[in-house]
N, C-alpha and C positions, 0 to 999 in steps of 0.2 A: 265621347263615342263608345259604345262596347265592342270589344275584341273581340275576335274569331271565336275564341273558345266559348265567350255566352252566347253569341248567336248562334254558335252550334247545339250549344243547351238547349237554349229557346226551338231550335228547331227539333230537335230530338223529343219534345214533350208532343209535337202534332202527331195526330192518329196517323199510320201509314197510308191508311185508304183516302188520308185527304191528299198527301205528299201523290200518292200514283194518280188521284185526278188532276192532280194540276200538271203532273209532267203531261200525263195523258192528253190534256187540253192543250197546252202551250208549246210544250217543245218533246214529242214522242222520241228523238233521239238524244234526249238530254243527256244518258249516260253513255253515249257513245262516242260522243265529241268533247273538245274542251273550251269550250264556250263559246265558239262560231263556228255554225254548219254553213259549210260553203253549199253544200246542196239544196237549203231553205232560201239561202240569199237568192242564187240562181233562178230559183221558183218564182220567189217573190217578183223578180227583175221581169220577168217574163208575165205571169200571171195580175201583178200590180203594180206597173208602170207609174202611177203617182205616188208610189210610198205605201210601205206597211204591210205587215204581212210574215216580212221574211228573219226576224230579230228571236232569239233564244231566252230563255228563261234567263242566263246571264246576264245578257246584251239588257235584256229588262231592266234588271235589278241593278247593272253598275254605275246608272247617274245619282241614282239613290245613296250608295257608298262613297262615292267621291266626295 
């Protein structure tokens, strides 16, 4: 398993526009929350009652890191 420093090093090699595109399409409030977006979760409960649509990038990646 790689260390956080190794992961950060790999992330640093990605073009900034790619990172911006991922954040814009997946979690536009990514830099404004600590990994959980209560507003996004509430929106998902109202608009997607059968599940999906409320997870942040952090929540999507977490299962792969555990």
